[in-house]
mmCIF entry with sequence, helices, sheets and N, C-alpha, C, O atoms, coordinates in Angstrom:
data_MODEL
# 
_entry.id   MODEL 
# 
_entity.id                         1 
_entity.type                       polymer 
_entity.pdbx_number_of_molecules   1 
# 
_entity_poly.entity_id                      1 
_entity_poly.type                           'polypeptide(L)' 
_entity_poly.nstd_linkage                   no 
_entity_poly.nstd_monomer                   no 
_entity_poly.pdbx_seq_one_letter_code       
;(UNK)(UNK)(UNK)(UNK)(UNK)(UNK)(UNK)(UNK)(UNK)(UNK)(UNK)(UNK)(UNK)(UNK)(UNK)(UNK)
(UNK)(UNK)(UNK)(UNK)(UNK)(UNK)(UNK)(UNK)(UNK)(UNK)(UNK)(UNK)(UNK)(UNK)(UNK)(UNK)
(UNK)(UNK)(UNK)(UNK)(UNK)(UNK)(UNK)(UNK)(UNK)(UNK)(UNK)(UNK)(UNK)(UNK)(UNK)(UNK)
(UNK)
;
_entity_poly.pdbx_seq_one_letter_code_can   XXXXXXXXXXXXXXXXXXXXXXXXXXXXXXXXXXXXXXXXXXXXXXXXX 
_entity_poly.pdbx_strand_id                 A 
# 
loop_
_entity_poly_seq.entity_id 
_entity_poly_seq.num 
_entity_poly_seq.mon_id 
_entity_poly_seq.hetero 
1 1  UNK n 
1 2  UNK n 
1 3  UNK n 
1 4  UNK n 
1 5  UNK n 
1 6  UNK n 
1 7  UNK n 
1 8  UNK n 
1 9  UNK n 
1 10 UNK n 
1 11 UNK n 
1 12 UNK n 
1 13 UNK n 
1 14 UNK n 
1 15 UNK n 
1 16 UNK n 
1 17 UNK n 
1 18 UNK n 
1 19 UNK n 
1 20 UNK n 
1 21 UNK n 
1 22 UNK n 
1 23 UNK n 
1 24 UNK n 
1 25 UNK n 
1 26 UNK n 
1 27 UNK n 
1 28 UNK n 
1 29 UNK n 
1 30 UNK n 
1 31 UNK n 
1 32 UNK n 
1 33 UNK n 
1 34 UNK n 
1 35 UNK n 
1 36 UNK n 
1 37 UNK n 
1 38 UNK n 
1 39 UNK n 
1 40 UNK n 
1 41 UNK n 
1 42 UNK n 
1 43 UNK n 
1 44 UNK n 
1 45 UNK n 
1 46 UNK n 
1 47 UNK n 
1 48 UNK n 
1 49 UNK n 
# 
_struct_asym.id          A 
_struct_asym.entity_id   1 
# 
loop_
_struct_conf.conf_type_id 
_struct_conf.id 
_struct_conf.pdbx_PDB_helix_id 
_struct_conf.beg_label_comp_id 
_struct_conf.beg_label_asym_id 
_struct_conf.beg_label_seq_id 
_struct_conf.pdbx_beg_PDB_ins_code 
_struct_conf.end_label_comp_id 
_struct_conf.end_label_asym_id 
_struct_conf.end_label_seq_id 
_struct_conf.pdbx_end_PDB_ins_code 
_struct_conf.beg_auth_comp_id 
_struct_conf.beg_auth_asym_id 
_struct_conf.beg_auth_seq_id 
_struct_conf.end_auth_comp_id 
_struct_conf.end_auth_asym_id 
_struct_conf.end_auth_seq_id 
_struct_conf.pdbx_PDB_helix_class 
_struct_conf.details 
_struct_conf.pdbx_PDB_helix_length 
HELX_P HELX_P1 AA1 UNK A 6  ? UNK A 19 ? UNK A 6  UNK A 19 1 ? 14 
HELX_P HELX_P2 AA2 UNK A 31 ? UNK A 43 ? UNK A 31 UNK A 43 1 ? 13 
# 
_struct_conf_type.id          HELX_P 
_struct_conf_type.criteria    ? 
_struct_conf_type.reference   ? 
# 
loop_
_atom_site.group_PDB 
_atom_site.id 
_atom_site.type_symbol 
_atom_site.label_atom_id 
_atom_site.label_alt_id 
_atom_site.label_comp_id 
_atom_site.label_asym_id 
_atom_site.label_entity_id 
_atom_site.label_seq_id 
_atom_site.pdbx_PDB_ins_code 
_atom_site.Cartn_x 
_atom_site.Cartn_y 
_atom_site.Cartn_z 
_atom_site.occupancy 
_atom_site.B_iso_or_equiv 
_atom_site.pdbx_formal_charge 
_atom_site.auth_seq_id 
_atom_site.auth_comp_id 
_atom_site.auth_asym_id 
_atom_site.auth_atom_id 
_atom_site.pdbx_PDB_model_num 
ATOM 1   N N  . UNK A 1 1  ? -61.567 -60.927 268.252 1.00 0.00 ? 1  UNK A N  1 
ATOM 2   C CA . UNK A 1 1  ? -60.165 -60.736 267.793 1.00 0.00 ? 1  UNK A CA 1 
ATOM 3   C C  . UNK A 1 1  ? -60.067 -60.339 266.378 1.00 0.00 ? 1  UNK A C  1 
ATOM 4   O O  . UNK A 1 1  ? -60.608 -61.040 265.523 1.00 0.00 ? 1  UNK A O  1 
ATOM 5   N N  . UNK A 1 2  ? -59.440 -59.304 266.073 1.00 0.00 ? 2  UNK A N  1 
ATOM 6   C CA . UNK A 1 2  ? -59.312 -58.881 264.699 1.00 0.00 ? 2  UNK A CA 1 
ATOM 7   C C  . UNK A 1 2  ? -57.955 -59.332 264.148 1.00 0.00 ? 2  UNK A C  1 
ATOM 8   O O  . UNK A 1 2  ? -56.980 -59.528 264.873 1.00 0.00 ? 2  UNK A O  1 
ATOM 9   N N  . UNK A 1 3  ? -57.956 -59.477 262.869 1.00 0.00 ? 3  UNK A N  1 
ATOM 10  C CA . UNK A 1 3  ? -56.825 -59.889 262.177 1.00 0.00 ? 3  UNK A CA 1 
ATOM 11  C C  . UNK A 1 3  ? -55.944 -58.590 261.826 1.00 0.00 ? 3  UNK A C  1 
ATOM 12  O O  . UNK A 1 3  ? -56.401 -57.599 261.257 1.00 0.00 ? 3  UNK A O  1 
ATOM 13  N N  . UNK A 1 4  ? -54.620 -58.742 262.246 1.00 0.00 ? 4  UNK A N  1 
ATOM 14  C CA . UNK A 1 4  ? -53.731 -57.551 262.070 1.00 0.00 ? 4  UNK A CA 1 
ATOM 15  C C  . UNK A 1 4  ? -53.400 -57.263 260.668 1.00 0.00 ? 4  UNK A C  1 
ATOM 16  O O  . UNK A 1 4  ? -53.140 -56.102 260.352 1.00 0.00 ? 4  UNK A O  1 
ATOM 17  N N  . UNK A 1 5  ? -53.382 -58.233 259.773 1.00 0.00 ? 5  UNK A N  1 
ATOM 18  C CA . UNK A 1 5  ? -53.015 -58.009 258.353 1.00 0.00 ? 5  UNK A CA 1 
ATOM 19  C C  . UNK A 1 5  ? -54.002 -58.837 257.561 1.00 0.00 ? 5  UNK A C  1 
ATOM 20  O O  . UNK A 1 5  ? -53.693 -59.983 257.235 1.00 0.00 ? 5  UNK A O  1 
ATOM 21  N N  . UNK A 1 6  ? -55.195 -58.310 257.227 1.00 0.00 ? 6  UNK A N  1 
ATOM 22  C CA . UNK A 1 6  ? -56.152 -59.116 256.457 1.00 0.00 ? 6  UNK A CA 1 
ATOM 23  C C  . UNK A 1 6  ? -55.800 -59.635 255.080 1.00 0.00 ? 6  UNK A C  1 
ATOM 24  O O  . UNK A 1 6  ? -56.250 -60.689 254.631 1.00 0.00 ? 6  UNK A O  1 
ATOM 25  N N  . UNK A 1 7  ? -54.924 -58.791 254.403 1.00 0.00 ? 7  UNK A N  1 
ATOM 26  C CA . UNK A 1 7  ? -54.531 -59.191 253.121 1.00 0.00 ? 7  UNK A CA 1 
ATOM 27  C C  . UNK A 1 7  ? -53.523 -60.410 253.150 1.00 0.00 ? 7  UNK A C  1 
ATOM 28  O O  . UNK A 1 7  ? -53.600 -61.330 252.335 1.00 0.00 ? 7  UNK A O  1 
ATOM 29  N N  . UNK A 1 8  ? -52.658 -60.353 254.060 1.00 0.00 ? 8  UNK A N  1 
ATOM 30  C CA . UNK A 1 8  ? -51.724 -61.532 254.364 1.00 0.00 ? 8  UNK A CA 1 
ATOM 31  C C  . UNK A 1 8  ? -52.496 -62.706 254.732 1.00 0.00 ? 8  UNK A C  1 
ATOM 32  O O  . UNK A 1 8  ? -52.157 -63.797 254.274 1.00 0.00 ? 8  UNK A O  1 
ATOM 33  N N  . UNK A 1 9  ? -53.602 -62.595 255.589 1.00 0.00 ? 9  UNK A N  1 
ATOM 34  C CA . UNK A 1 9  ? -54.301 -63.640 255.848 1.00 0.00 ? 9  UNK A CA 1 
ATOM 35  C C  . UNK A 1 9  ? -55.153 -64.257 254.647 1.00 0.00 ? 9  UNK A C  1 
ATOM 36  O O  . UNK A 1 9  ? -55.280 -65.474 254.516 1.00 0.00 ? 9  UNK A O  1 
ATOM 37  N N  . UNK A 1 10 ? -55.671 -63.416 253.865 1.00 0.00 ? 10 UNK A N  1 
ATOM 38  C CA . UNK A 1 10 ? -56.307 -63.852 252.630 1.00 0.00 ? 10 UNK A CA 1 
ATOM 39  C C  . UNK A 1 10 ? -55.346 -64.711 251.759 1.00 0.00 ? 10 UNK A C  1 
ATOM 40  O O  . UNK A 1 10 ? -55.684 -65.820 251.346 1.00 0.00 ? 10 UNK A O  1 
ATOM 41  N N  . UNK A 1 11 ? -54.169 -64.168 251.503 1.00 0.00 ? 11 UNK A N  1 
ATOM 42  C CA . UNK A 1 11 ? -53.252 -64.954 250.561 1.00 0.00 ? 11 UNK A CA 1 
ATOM 43  C C  . UNK A 1 11 ? -52.730 -66.183 251.278 1.00 0.00 ? 11 UNK A C  1 
ATOM 44  O O  . UNK A 1 11 ? -52.396 -67.152 250.596 1.00 0.00 ? 11 UNK A O  1 
ATOM 45  N N  . UNK A 1 12 ? -52.632 -66.220 252.596 1.00 0.00 ? 12 UNK A N  1 
ATOM 46  C CA . UNK A 1 12 ? -52.232 -67.423 253.346 1.00 0.00 ? 12 UNK A CA 1 
ATOM 47  C C  . UNK A 1 12 ? -53.339 -68.455 253.237 1.00 0.00 ? 12 UNK A C  1 
ATOM 48  O O  . UNK A 1 12 ? -53.055 -69.636 253.036 1.00 0.00 ? 12 UNK A O  1 
ATOM 49  N N  . UNK A 1 13 ? -54.627 -68.033 253.368 1.00 0.00 ? 13 UNK A N  1 
ATOM 50  C CA . UNK A 1 13 ? -55.776 -68.944 253.170 1.00 0.00 ? 13 UNK A CA 1 
ATOM 51  C C  . UNK A 1 13 ? -55.712 -69.628 251.855 1.00 0.00 ? 13 UNK A C  1 
ATOM 52  O O  . UNK A 1 13 ? -55.815 -70.847 251.711 1.00 0.00 ? 13 UNK A O  1 
ATOM 53  N N  . UNK A 1 14 ? -55.529 -68.727 250.865 1.00 0.00 ? 14 UNK A N  1 
ATOM 54  C CA . UNK A 1 14 ? -55.459 -69.339 249.402 1.00 0.00 ? 14 UNK A CA 1 
ATOM 55  C C  . UNK A 1 14 ? -54.200 -70.232 249.309 1.00 0.00 ? 14 UNK A C  1 
ATOM 56  O O  . UNK A 1 14 ? -54.283 -71.324 248.747 1.00 0.00 ? 14 UNK A O  1 
ATOM 57  N N  . UNK A 1 15 ? -53.156 -69.844 249.789 1.00 0.00 ? 15 UNK A N  1 
ATOM 58  C CA . UNK A 1 15 ? -51.990 -70.806 249.682 1.00 0.00 ? 15 UNK A CA 1 
ATOM 59  C C  . UNK A 1 15 ? -52.066 -72.055 250.356 1.00 0.00 ? 15 UNK A C  1 
ATOM 60  O O  . UNK A 1 15 ? -51.563 -73.055 249.845 1.00 0.00 ? 15 UNK A O  1 
ATOM 61  N N  . UNK A 1 16 ? -52.715 -72.100 251.586 1.00 0.00 ? 16 UNK A N  1 
ATOM 62  C CA . UNK A 1 16 ? -52.869 -73.211 252.395 1.00 0.00 ? 16 UNK A CA 1 
ATOM 63  C C  . UNK A 1 16 ? -53.895 -74.139 251.747 1.00 0.00 ? 16 UNK A C  1 
ATOM 64  O O  . UNK A 1 16 ? -53.701 -75.355 251.765 1.00 0.00 ? 16 UNK A O  1 
ATOM 65  N N  . UNK A 1 17 ? -55.003 -73.601 251.162 1.00 0.00 ? 17 UNK A N  1 
ATOM 66  C CA . UNK A 1 17 ? -55.963 -74.331 250.451 1.00 0.00 ? 17 UNK A CA 1 
ATOM 67  C C  . UNK A 1 17 ? -55.416 -75.056 249.275 1.00 0.00 ? 17 UNK A C  1 
ATOM 68  O O  . UNK A 1 17 ? -55.691 -76.225 249.004 1.00 0.00 ? 17 UNK A O  1 
ATOM 69  N N  . UNK A 1 18 ? -54.641 -74.300 248.609 1.00 0.00 ? 18 UNK A N  1 
ATOM 70  C CA . UNK A 1 18 ? -53.976 -74.909 247.356 1.00 0.00 ? 18 UNK A CA 1 
ATOM 71  C C  . UNK A 1 18 ? -53.031 -76.072 247.834 1.00 0.00 ? 18 UNK A C  1 
ATOM 72  O O  . UNK A 1 18 ? -52.960 -77.102 247.164 1.00 0.00 ? 18 UNK A O  1 
ATOM 73  N N  . UNK A 1 19 ? -52.401 -75.934 248.836 1.00 0.00 ? 19 UNK A N  1 
ATOM 74  C CA . UNK A 1 19 ? -51.406 -76.859 249.320 1.00 0.00 ? 19 UNK A CA 1 
ATOM 75  C C  . UNK A 1 19 ? -52.120 -78.229 249.663 1.00 0.00 ? 19 UNK A C  1 
ATOM 76  O O  . UNK A 1 19 ? -51.504 -79.286 249.523 1.00 0.00 ? 19 UNK A O  1 
ATOM 77  N N  . UNK A 1 20 ? -53.349 -78.197 250.088 1.00 0.00 ? 20 UNK A N  1 
ATOM 78  C CA . UNK A 1 20 ? -54.007 -79.393 250.380 1.00 0.00 ? 20 UNK A CA 1 
ATOM 79  C C  . UNK A 1 20 ? -55.165 -79.722 249.403 1.00 0.00 ? 20 UNK A C  1 
ATOM 80  O O  . UNK A 1 20 ? -56.052 -80.533 249.669 1.00 0.00 ? 20 UNK A O  1 
ATOM 81  N N  . UNK A 1 21 ? -55.079 -79.029 248.266 1.00 0.00 ? 21 UNK A N  1 
ATOM 82  C CA . UNK A 1 21 ? -55.957 -79.330 247.022 1.00 0.00 ? 21 UNK A CA 1 
ATOM 83  C C  . UNK A 1 21 ? -57.419 -79.089 247.352 1.00 0.00 ? 21 UNK A C  1 
ATOM 84  O O  . UNK A 1 21 ? -58.303 -79.855 246.970 1.00 0.00 ? 21 UNK A O  1 
ATOM 85  N N  . UNK A 1 22 ? -57.635 -78.046 248.042 1.00 0.00 ? 22 UNK A N  1 
ATOM 86  C CA . UNK A 1 22 ? -59.103 -77.632 248.354 1.00 0.00 ? 22 UNK A CA 1 
ATOM 87  C C  . UNK A 1 22 ? -59.435 -76.699 247.156 1.00 0.00 ? 22 UNK A C  1 
ATOM 88  O O  . UNK A 1 22 ? -58.608 -75.926 246.671 1.00 0.00 ? 22 UNK A O  1 
ATOM 89  N N  . UNK A 1 23 ? -60.707 -76.835 246.722 1.00 0.00 ? 23 UNK A N  1 
ATOM 90  C CA . UNK A 1 23 ? -61.212 -75.976 245.637 1.00 0.00 ? 23 UNK A CA 1 
ATOM 91  C C  . UNK A 1 23 ? -62.006 -74.750 246.090 1.00 0.00 ? 23 UNK A C  1 
ATOM 92  O O  . UNK A 1 23 ? -62.306 -73.867 245.285 1.00 0.00 ? 23 UNK A O  1 
ATOM 93  N N  . UNK A 1 24 ? -62.355 -74.698 247.414 1.00 0.00 ? 24 UNK A N  1 
ATOM 94  C CA . UNK A 1 24 ? -63.127 -73.644 247.931 1.00 0.00 ? 24 UNK A CA 1 
ATOM 95  C C  . UNK A 1 24 ? -62.452 -73.068 249.221 1.00 0.00 ? 24 UNK A C  1 
ATOM 96  O O  . UNK A 1 24 ? -62.027 -73.843 250.077 1.00 0.00 ? 24 UNK A O  1 
ATOM 97  N N  . UNK A 1 25 ? -62.355 -71.761 249.357 1.00 0.00 ? 25 UNK A N  1 
ATOM 98  C CA . UNK A 1 25 ? -61.797 -71.051 250.424 1.00 0.00 ? 25 UNK A CA 1 
ATOM 99  C C  . UNK A 1 25 ? -62.807 -70.029 250.963 1.00 0.00 ? 25 UNK A C  1 
ATOM 100 O O  . UNK A 1 25 ? -63.333 -69.256 250.162 1.00 0.00 ? 25 UNK A O  1 
ATOM 101 N N  . UNK A 1 26 ? -63.104 -69.976 252.232 1.00 0.00 ? 26 UNK A N  1 
ATOM 102 C CA . UNK A 1 26 ? -63.942 -68.988 252.695 1.00 0.00 ? 26 UNK A CA 1 
ATOM 103 C C  . UNK A 1 26 ? -63.231 -68.035 253.676 1.00 0.00 ? 26 UNK A C  1 
ATOM 104 O O  . UNK A 1 26 ? -62.412 -68.479 254.480 1.00 0.00 ? 26 UNK A O  1 
ATOM 105 N N  . UNK A 1 27 ? -63.522 -66.801 253.615 1.00 0.00 ? 27 UNK A N  1 
ATOM 106 C CA . UNK A 1 27 ? -62.917 -65.726 254.345 1.00 0.00 ? 27 UNK A CA 1 
ATOM 107 C C  . UNK A 1 27 ? -63.787 -64.468 254.402 1.00 0.00 ? 27 UNK A C  1 
ATOM 108 O O  . UNK A 1 27 ? -64.613 -64.222 253.523 1.00 0.00 ? 27 UNK A O  1 
ATOM 109 N N  . UNK A 1 28 ? -63.565 -63.630 255.530 1.00 0.00 ? 28 UNK A N  1 
ATOM 110 C CA . UNK A 1 28 ? -64.325 -62.339 255.501 1.00 0.00 ? 28 UNK A CA 1 
ATOM 111 C C  . UNK A 1 28 ? -64.045 -61.668 254.279 1.00 0.00 ? 28 UNK A C  1 
ATOM 112 O O  . UNK A 1 28 ? -62.988 -61.911 253.696 1.00 0.00 ? 28 UNK A O  1 
ATOM 113 N N  . UNK A 1 29 ? -64.916 -60.802 253.794 1.00 0.00 ? 29 UNK A N  1 
ATOM 114 C CA . UNK A 1 29 ? -64.758 -60.015 252.607 1.00 0.00 ? 29 UNK A CA 1 
ATOM 115 C C  . UNK A 1 29 ? -64.608 -58.525 252.846 1.00 0.00 ? 29 UNK A C  1 
ATOM 116 O O  . UNK A 1 29 ? -65.107 -57.998 253.840 1.00 0.00 ? 29 UNK A O  1 
ATOM 117 N N  . UNK A 1 30 ? -63.915 -57.837 251.927 1.00 0.00 ? 30 UNK A N  1 
ATOM 118 C CA . UNK A 1 30 ? -63.790 -56.359 252.040 1.00 0.00 ? 30 UNK A CA 1 
ATOM 119 C C  . UNK A 1 30 ? -63.631 -55.757 250.674 1.00 0.00 ? 30 UNK A C  1 
ATOM 120 O O  . UNK A 1 30 ? -63.237 -56.523 249.795 1.00 0.00 ? 30 UNK A O  1 
ATOM 121 N N  . UNK A 1 31 ? -63.858 -54.586 250.376 1.00 0.00 ? 31 UNK A N  1 
ATOM 122 C CA . UNK A 1 31 ? -63.592 -54.013 249.076 1.00 0.00 ? 31 UNK A CA 1 
ATOM 123 C C  . UNK A 1 31 ? -62.189 -54.231 248.520 1.00 0.00 ? 31 UNK A C  1 
ATOM 124 O O  . UNK A 1 31 ? -62.039 -54.512 247.331 1.00 0.00 ? 31 UNK A O  1 
ATOM 125 N N  . UNK A 1 32 ? -61.191 -54.110 249.331 1.00 0.00 ? 32 UNK A N  1 
ATOM 126 C CA . UNK A 1 32 ? -59.832 -54.424 248.900 1.00 0.00 ? 32 UNK A CA 1 
ATOM 127 C C  . UNK A 1 32 ? -59.518 -55.849 248.500 1.00 0.00 ? 32 UNK A C  1 
ATOM 128 O O  . UNK A 1 32 ? -58.815 -56.116 247.526 1.00 0.00 ? 32 UNK A O  1 
ATOM 129 N N  . UNK A 1 33 ? -60.092 -56.792 249.329 1.00 0.00 ? 33 UNK A N  1 
ATOM 130 C CA . UNK A 1 33 ? -59.900 -58.190 249.078 1.00 0.00 ? 33 UNK A CA 1 
ATOM 131 C C  . UNK A 1 33 ? -60.616 -58.573 247.697 1.00 0.00 ? 33 UNK A C  1 
ATOM 132 O O  . UNK A 1 33 ? -60.087 -59.376 246.928 1.00 0.00 ? 33 UNK A O  1 
ATOM 133 N N  . UNK A 1 34 ? -61.741 -58.013 247.441 1.00 0.00 ? 34 UNK A N  1 
ATOM 134 C CA . UNK A 1 34 ? -62.436 -58.187 246.212 1.00 0.00 ? 34 UNK A CA 1 
ATOM 135 C C  . UNK A 1 34 ? -61.642 -57.668 245.077 1.00 0.00 ? 34 UNK A C  1 
ATOM 136 O O  . UNK A 1 34 ? -61.557 -58.318 244.035 1.00 0.00 ? 34 UNK A O  1 
ATOM 137 N N  . UNK A 1 35 ? -61.013 -56.443 245.243 1.00 0.00 ? 35 UNK A N  1 
ATOM 138 C CA . UNK A 1 35 ? -60.189 -55.933 244.086 1.00 0.00 ? 35 UNK A CA 1 
ATOM 139 C C  . UNK A 1 35 ? -59.055 -56.868 243.877 1.00 0.00 ? 35 UNK A C  1 
ATOM 140 O O  . UNK A 1 35 ? -58.735 -57.159 242.724 1.00 0.00 ? 35 UNK A O  1 
ATOM 141 N N  . UNK A 1 36 ? -58.401 -57.377 244.928 1.00 0.00 ? 36 UNK A N  1 
ATOM 142 C CA . UNK A 1 36 ? -57.277 -58.286 244.771 1.00 0.00 ? 36 UNK A CA 1 
ATOM 143 C C  . UNK A 1 36 ? -57.731 -59.515 244.123 1.00 0.00 ? 36 UNK A C  1 
ATOM 144 O O  . UNK A 1 36 ? -57.081 -60.055 243.228 1.00 0.00 ? 36 UNK A O  1 
ATOM 145 N N  . UNK A 1 37 ? -58.890 -59.981 244.588 1.00 0.00 ? 37 UNK A N  1 
ATOM 146 C CA . UNK A 1 37 ? -59.368 -61.278 243.900 1.00 0.00 ? 37 UNK A CA 1 
ATOM 147 C C  . UNK A 1 37 ? -59.591 -61.133 242.488 1.00 0.00 ? 37 UNK A C  1 
ATOM 148 O O  . UNK A 1 37 ? -59.309 -62.049 241.715 1.00 0.00 ? 37 UNK A O  1 
ATOM 149 N N  . UNK A 1 38 ? -60.102 -59.994 242.083 1.00 0.00 ? 38 UNK A N  1 
ATOM 150 C CA . UNK A 1 38 ? -60.304 -59.671 240.545 1.00 0.00 ? 38 UNK A CA 1 
ATOM 151 C C  . UNK A 1 38 ? -58.895 -59.781 239.893 1.00 0.00 ? 38 UNK A C  1 
ATOM 152 O O  . UNK A 1 38 ? -58.744 -60.446 238.868 1.00 0.00 ? 38 UNK A O  1 
ATOM 153 N N  . UNK A 1 39 ? -57.999 -59.210 240.414 1.00 0.00 ? 39 UNK A N  1 
ATOM 154 C CA . UNK A 1 39 ? -56.678 -59.241 239.740 1.00 0.00 ? 39 UNK A CA 1 
ATOM 155 C C  . UNK A 1 39 ? -56.063 -60.663 239.728 1.00 0.00 ? 39 UNK A C  1 
ATOM 156 O O  . UNK A 1 39 ? -55.442 -61.068 238.746 1.00 0.00 ? 39 UNK A O  1 
ATOM 157 N N  . UNK A 1 40 ? -56.248 -61.404 240.828 1.00 0.00 ? 40 UNK A N  1 
ATOM 158 C CA . UNK A 1 40 ? -55.800 -62.843 240.820 1.00 0.00 ? 40 UNK A CA 1 
ATOM 159 C C  . UNK A 1 40 ? -56.604 -63.658 239.791 1.00 0.00 ? 40 UNK A C  1 
ATOM 160 O O  . UNK A 1 40 ? -56.040 -64.545 239.150 1.00 0.00 ? 40 UNK A O  1 
ATOM 161 N N  . UNK A 1 41 ? -57.839 -63.393 239.627 1.00 0.00 ? 41 UNK A N  1 
ATOM 162 C CA . UNK A 1 41 ? -58.535 -64.100 238.556 1.00 0.00 ? 41 UNK A CA 1 
ATOM 163 C C  . UNK A 1 41 ? -58.140 -63.697 237.210 1.00 0.00 ? 41 UNK A C  1 
ATOM 164 O O  . UNK A 1 41 ? -57.936 -64.579 236.376 1.00 0.00 ? 41 UNK A O  1 
ATOM 165 N N  . UNK A 1 42 ? -57.992 -62.313 236.863 1.00 0.00 ? 42 UNK A N  1 
ATOM 166 C CA . UNK A 1 42 ? -57.608 -61.905 235.609 1.00 0.00 ? 42 UNK A CA 1 
ATOM 167 C C  . UNK A 1 42 ? -56.212 -62.527 235.161 1.00 0.00 ? 42 UNK A C  1 
ATOM 168 O O  . UNK A 1 42 ? -55.940 -62.786 233.988 1.00 0.00 ? 42 UNK A O  1 
ATOM 169 N N  . UNK A 1 43 ? -55.372 -62.731 236.231 1.00 0.00 ? 43 UNK A N  1 
ATOM 170 C CA . UNK A 1 43 ? -54.080 -63.222 235.934 1.00 0.00 ? 43 UNK A CA 1 
ATOM 171 C C  . UNK A 1 43 ? -54.032 -64.718 235.871 1.00 0.00 ? 43 UNK A C  1 
ATOM 172 O O  . UNK A 1 43 ? -53.011 -65.271 235.462 1.00 0.00 ? 43 UNK A O  1 
ATOM 173 N N  . UNK A 1 44 ? -55.084 -65.404 236.256 1.00 0.00 ? 44 UNK A N  1 
ATOM 174 C CA . UNK A 1 44 ? -55.238 -66.839 236.146 1.00 0.00 ? 44 UNK A CA 1 
ATOM 175 C C  . UNK A 1 44 ? -54.747 -67.653 237.404 1.00 0.00 ? 44 UNK A C  1 
ATOM 176 O O  . UNK A 1 44 ? -54.551 -68.868 237.375 1.00 0.00 ? 44 UNK A O  1 
ATOM 177 N N  . UNK A 1 45 ? -54.569 -66.856 238.509 1.00 0.00 ? 45 UNK A N  1 
ATOM 178 C CA . UNK A 1 45 ? -54.199 -67.614 239.699 1.00 0.00 ? 45 UNK A CA 1 
ATOM 179 C C  . UNK A 1 45 ? -55.372 -68.238 240.467 1.00 0.00 ? 45 UNK A C  1 
ATOM 180 O O  . UNK A 1 45 ? -55.198 -69.212 241.199 1.00 0.00 ? 45 UNK A O  1 
ATOM 181 N N  . UNK A 1 46 ? -56.563 -67.666 240.290 1.00 0.00 ? 46 UNK A N  1 
ATOM 182 C CA . UNK A 1 46 ? -57.827 -68.321 240.883 1.00 0.00 ? 46 UNK A CA 1 
ATOM 183 C C  . UNK A 1 46 ? -58.783 -68.475 239.731 1.00 0.00 ? 46 UNK A C  1 
ATOM 184 O O  . UNK A 1 46 ? -58.704 -67.798 238.706 1.00 0.00 ? 46 UNK A O  1 
ATOM 185 N N  . UNK A 1 47 ? -59.744 -69.454 239.967 1.00 0.00 ? 47 UNK A N  1 
ATOM 186 C CA . UNK A 1 47 ? -60.849 -69.636 238.958 1.00 0.00 ? 47 UNK A CA 1 
ATOM 187 C C  . UNK A 1 47 ? -62.003 -68.585 239.098 1.00 0.00 ? 47 UNK A C  1 
ATOM 188 O O  . UNK A 1 47 ? -62.491 -68.006 238.128 1.00 0.00 ? 47 UNK A O  1 
ATOM 189 N N  . UNK A 1 48 ? -62.372 -68.404 240.326 1.00 0.00 ? 48 UNK A N  1 
ATOM 190 C CA . UNK A 1 48 ? -63.507 -67.585 240.541 1.00 0.00 ? 48 UNK A CA 1 
ATOM 191 C C  . UNK A 1 48 ? -63.529 -67.096 242.003 1.00 0.00 ? 48 UNK A C  1 
ATOM 192 O O  . UNK A 1 48 ? -62.738 -67.578 242.814 1.00 0.00 ? 48 UNK A O  1 
ATOM 193 N N  . UNK A 1 49 ? -64.360 -66.210 242.331 1.00 0.00 ? 49 UNK A N  1 
ATOM 194 C CA . UNK A 1 49 ? -64.567 -65.768 243.746 1.00 0.00 ? 49 UNK A CA 1 
ATOM 195 C C  . UNK A 1 49 ? -65.911 -65.313 243.977 1.00 0.00 ? 49 UNK A C  1 
ATOM 196 O O  . UNK A 1 49 ? -66.245 -64.914 245.093 1.00 0.00 ? 49 UNK A O  1 
# 
């Protein structure tokens, strides 16, 4: 089964992990997700990826 909106899935995983104070989130990767993660890191929303 494929995910219909992988970017929304990525952001939801991050938000859910933050809500339960997890420090690590795993998910399938793509070039777009890496680019978004770089922006999130540069803006201080995530520590690393």
